C-alpha positions as CSV (number, residue, x, y, z in Angstrom):
1,M,1.8,-23.2,1.2
2,M,4.7,-20.8,1.0
3,G,5.4,-18.2,3.6
4,H,4.6,-18.6,7.3
5,M,1.2,-19.4,8.6
6,A,-0.6,-17.7,11.5
7,G,1.0,-18.6,14.8
8,E,4.4,-19.2,13.1
9,Q,7.4,-16.9,13.6
10,S,8.4,-14.1,11.3
11,I,11.8,-14.2,9.5
12,S,13.1,-12.1,12.4
13,G,12.3,-14.9,14.8
14,E,9.5,-13.0,16.5
15,Q,6.0,-14.3,17.0
16,A,3.9,-13.1,14.1
17,Q,1.4,-10.3,15.0
18,P,-1.3,-8.6,13.0
19,G,0.3,-6.3,10.5
20,Q,3.7,-7.9,11.2
21,L,6.6,-5.6,10.3
22,I,9.5,-7.3,8.5
23,E,12.6,-5.3,9.1
24,L,14.7,-4.9,6.0
25,A,17.0,-1.9,5.9
26,T,16.5,-1.2,2.2
27,L,12.8,-1.9,2.1
28,P,11.0,0.2,4.6
29,N,7.4,-0.6,5.7
30,L,7.5,-4.2,4.6
31,R,4.5,-5.7,6.4
32,D,2.6,-9.0,6.4
33,I,-1.1,-8.0,6.4
34,G,-2.1,-11.3,8.0
35,G,-3.3,-11.8,11.5
36,W,-6.4,-9.6,11.5
37,P,-9.6,-11.3,12.8
38,T,-12.8,-11.3,10.6
39,A,-16.5,-11.2,11.4
40,D,-16.9,-14.9,10.9
41,G,-14.4,-15.8,13.5
42,R,-11.5,-16.6,11.2
43,V,-8.1,-14.9,10.8
44,V,-6.3,-13.5,7.7
45,R,-3.5,-15.9,7.0
46,H,0.1,-14.9,7.6
47,G,2.7,-15.3,4.9
48,M,0.4,-14.8,1.9
49,V,0.0,-11.0,1.4
50,F,2.7,-8.5,2.0
51,R,2.9,-4.7,1.3
52,S,5.9,-2.5,1.0
53,T,7.6,0.5,-0.6
54,A,9.1,0.2,-4.1
55,L,11.9,-2.4,-4.7
56,H,14.4,-0.3,-6.6
57,S,16.8,0.2,-3.7
58,L,17.0,-3.4,-2.4
59,S,20.4,-4.6,-1.3
60,D,21.4,-8.1,-2.3
61,D,20.9,-9.4,1.2
62,D,17.4,-7.8,1.5
63,G,16.5,-9.1,-1.9
64,A,17.4,-12.6,-0.7
65,A,15.3,-12.1,2.4
66,L,12.4,-11.0,0.3
67,R,12.7,-14.0,-1.9
68,A,12.7,-16.2,1.2
69,L,9.1,-15.2,1.8
70,G,8.1,-17.2,-1.2
71,I,6.6,-14.3,-3.1
72,T,5.7,-15.3,-6.7
73,T,3.6,-12.3,-7.8
74,I,4.1,-8.5,-7.3
75,Y,1.3,-6.0,-7.8
76,D,3.1,-2.7,-8.7
77,L,0.6,0.2,-8.4
78,R,2.9,2.9,-9.6
79,T,2.7,5.1,-12.7
80,A,4.6,4.3,-15.8
81,K,6.9,7.2,-15.0
82,E,7.6,6.0,-11.5
83,R,8.4,2.5,-12.8
84,T,10.7,3.8,-15.5
85,E,12.6,6.2,-13.2
86,A,13.0,3.6,-10.4
87,P,12.5,0.0,-11.8
88,D,11.9,-2.8,-9.3
89,L,14.4,-5.5,-8.6
90,V,13.0,-8.6,-10.1
91,I,11.6,-10.8,-7.2
92,G,8.6,-12.7,-8.4
93,E,9.1,-16.1,-10.2
94,R,6.2,-15.6,-12.5
95,A,4.7,-12.1,-12.7
96,N,5.3,-8.4,-11.9
97,L,1.9,-6.9,-12.7
98,S,1.9,-3.1,-13.5
99,L,-1.3,-1.6,-12.3
100,D,-1.1,2.1,-13.0
101,V,-3.7,3.4,-10.5
102,L,-3.2,7.1,-11.3
103,A,-2.7,6.9,-15.0
104,D,-5.7,9.2,-15.6
105,A,-4.7,11.7,-12.9
106,A,-3.5,15.2,-13.9
107,R,-0.5,15.3,-11.5
108,D,2.8,13.5,-11.9
109,I,4.2,11.6,-9.0
110,P,7.9,11.7,-8.4
111,A,9.6,8.3,-8.1
112,K,12.6,9.5,-6.1
113,L,11.2,11.7,-3.3
114,H,14.5,11.9,-1.6
115,E,15.9,13.8,-4.6
116,V,12.8,15.9,-5.4
117,L,12.2,17.1,-1.9
118,V,15.6,18.7,-1.4
119,D,15.3,20.8,-4.6
120,P,15.3,24.4,-3.4
121,V,12.6,25.3,-6.0
122,V,10.3,22.5,-4.8
123,V,11.0,23.4,-1.2
124,A,10.1,27.0,-1.7
125,R,6.9,26.1,-3.6
126,M,5.8,23.6,-0.9
127,N,6.5,26.2,1.9
128,A,4.3,28.7,0.0
129,E,1.5,26.4,-0.9
130,W,1.3,23.5,1.5
131,T,1.3,25.6,4.6
132,R,-2.2,26.7,3.5
133,G,-3.5,23.1,3.8
134,Q,-3.0,22.2,0.2
135,G,-0.9,19.2,1.2
136,A,-3.8,17.5,3.0
137,E,-6.3,18.4,0.3
138,H,-4.0,17.0,-2.4
139,M,-3.8,13.7,-0.4
140,S,-7.6,13.7,0.1
141,E,-8.2,14.2,-3.6
142,S,-5.9,11.2,-4.4
143,Y,-7.8,9.0,-2.0
144,R,-11.0,9.9,-3.8
145,H,-9.3,9.1,-7.1
146,Y,-8.5,5.6,-5.9
147,V,-12.2,4.8,-6.0
148,S,-13.6,6.7,-8.9
149,L,-10.7,7.4,-11.4
150,P,-11.1,5.1,-14.4
151,S,-7.5,3.9,-14.3
152,A,-7.9,3.2,-10.6
153,I,-11.0,1.1,-11.2
154,V,-9.3,-0.9,-13.8
155,S,-6.1,-1.4,-11.7
156,Y,-7.9,-2.5,-8.5
157,Q,-10.2,-4.8,-10.7
158,R,-7.0,-6.4,-12.1
159,M,-5.6,-6.7,-8.6
160,V,-8.8,-8.5,-7.4
161,D,-8.8,-10.7,-10.4
162,G,-5.2,-11.7,-9.7
163,L,-6.1,-12.5,-6.0
164,L,-8.9,-14.7,-7.1
165,G,-6.7,-16.5,-9.6
166,E,-3.7,-16.9,-7.3
167,D,-2.6,-20.4,-6.1
168,P,-1.7,-20.6,-2.4
169,A,1.6,-18.7,-2.7
170,A,2.7,-15.3,-1.4
171,L,2.2,-12.0,-3.1
172,L,3.4,-8.4,-2.6
173,I,1.4,-5.2,-3.2
174,H,3.4,-1.9,-3.4
175,C,3.6,1.6,-4.8
176,T,6.4,4.1,-4.3
177,T,6.1,4.8,-0.5
178,G,3.8,1.8,0.1
179,K,1.2,3.8,2.0
180,D,-1.5,5.4,-0.1
181,R,-2.3,3.3,-3.3
182,T,-1.0,0.3,-1.4
183,G,-3.0,1.3,1.7
184,W,-6.3,1.4,-0.3
185,G,-5.4,-2.0,-2.0
186,A,-4.9,-3.5,1.5
187,A,-8.2,-1.9,2.7
188,V,-10.0,-3.4,-0.3
189,L,-8.7,-6.9,0.4
190,L,-9.3,-6.7,4.1
191,S,-12.8,-5.4,3.5
192,A,-13.6,-8.2,1.2
193,L,-12.3,-10.7,3.7
194,G,-14.6,-9.3,6.4
195,V,-12.1,-7.6,8.6
196,A,-13.7,-4.9,10.9
197,R,-13.4,-1.3,9.6
198,E,-11.6,-0.3,12.9
199,D,-8.9,-3.0,12.3
200,I,-8.5,-1.9,8.7
201,Y,-7.7,1.6,10.0
202,R,-5.3,0.1,12.5
203,E,-3.5,-1.7,9.8
204,Y,-3.4,1.4,7.6
205,L,-2.0,3.7,10.4
206,L,0.9,1.3,11.2
207,T,2.7,3.1,8.4
208,N,3.2,6.1,10.7
209,D,5.1,3.9,13.1
210,H,7.1,2.0,10.5
211,L,7.7,4.4,7.6
212,L,7.9,7.9,9.0
213,P,11.0,7.2,11.2
214,T,12.9,6.2,8.1
215,F,12.4,9.7,6.7
216,T,14.3,11.5,9.5
217,G,17.2,12.3,7.2
218,L,14.8,13.6,4.5
219,F,13.1,15.9,7.0
220,E,16.5,17.2,8.0
221,K,17.6,17.9,4.4
222,F,14.3,19.5,3.7
223,A,14.8,21.9,6.6
224,E,18.4,22.6,5.5
225,A,17.0,23.6,2.1
226,G,14.8,26.1,3.8
227,G,11.6,24.1,4.2
228,N,9.3,23.7,7.1
229,P,9.4,20.0,8.0
230,E,5.8,20.0,9.1
231,V,4.5,20.5,5.6
232,L,6.0,17.2,4.7
233,R,4.0,15.2,7.1
234,P,0.8,15.1,5.1
235,L,2.8,13.8,2.1
236,L,5.1,11.3,3.9
237,G,2.7,9.9,6.5
238,V,-0.9,8.7,6.6
239,D,-4.0,10.1,8.3
240,A,-7.3,8.4,9.1
241,R,-9.0,11.3,7.4
242,Y,-7.3,10.3,4.1
243,L,-8.8,6.8,4.2
244,D,-12.1,8.3,5.2
245,Q,-12.1,9.9,1.8
246,S,-11.9,6.6,-0.1
247,F,-14.6,5.0,2.0
248,A,-16.8,8.1,1.6
249,E,-16.3,8.1,-2.1
250,A,-17.4,4.4,-2.2
251,D,-20.5,5.5,-0.3
252,R,-21.1,8.4,-2.7
253,V,-20.5,6.7,-6.0
254,W,-21.5,3.1,-5.2
255,G,-23.8,3.3,-2.2
256,G,-21.4,1.6,0.2
257,M,-18.3,-0.5,0.4
258,D,-20.1,-3.8,-0.2
259,E,-21.7,-2.3,-3.4
260,Y,-18.2,-0.9,-4.5
261,L,-16.7,-4.4,-4.0
262,A,-19.5,-6.1,-5.9
263,G,-20.5,-3.5,-8.5
264,C,-17.2,-1.9,-9.3
265,L,-14.6,-4.6,-8.6
266,G,-16.7,-7.7,-9.4
267,L,-16.5,-9.2,-5.9
268,D,-19.9,-10.7,-5.5
269,D,-20.8,-13.1,-2.7
270,R,-19.3,-16.1,-4.5
271,A,-16.1,-14.3,-5.3
272,R,-15.7,-13.1,-1.8
273,G,-16.3,-16.6,-0.6
274,T,-13.4,-17.7,-2.8
275,L,-11.1,-15.0,-1.4
276,R,-12.0,-16.0,2.2
277,D,-11.4,-19.6,1.6
278,R,-8.0,-18.7,0.1
279,F,-6.8,-16.0,2.5
280,L,-8.4,-16.9,5.8
281,Q,-7.9,-19.7,8.3
């Protein structure tokens, strides 16, 4: 099997931990989602499933480091506009699957936040609107969409189908900032594998430790353009209350997470057993 197994060291030489951060300067928030324990006493394998931001800014050295992880398939959860404006560097040997989670959503998502969020017009609008709590509500709406939007259902179904069909090689899941659509994708997989809900939240919230510090310059430029940096936090960070929205939507629409996995995504007991045999040790 490619990648590194549980108990082995990361590419930085450190002992692998749950949610292991892999530090690449041009690919923030690259994490191995292995290492989390499951209800049946097994552990999610290291070196098989990674998550990150988009790959459009990779340096040559970081691209080589990413290839060294043995990744053969990439699940790109961005919109067509995001992919066109900021195309990924080609990493996978076989497939880069475009899964447009928010194709049916009304709002556009900017691919290059660093450029959009220093535009004085955008800054002024965010100052006026997002200080009234609209930022958090916008994020909450997106997280409900991940469960019930038709394009999201199709995208996460295709992701699950790919996971079921994968041979024992490494794969990468990402969107633009690697925290929201990717966060729900990771939560779906970890839920199917039997990881405790509290650990799924722990994995999700690691983004605030690993991604937010990389936005220091953006916060400063936003302030220079007249913005209140605090209004950016709902957009650039994660919040347990956002993930609450997705789980609550699964409860509301499907009657629970198990029912969502089985009835919406096709992960019945047999399919979940296949995933567990493949991704647990």
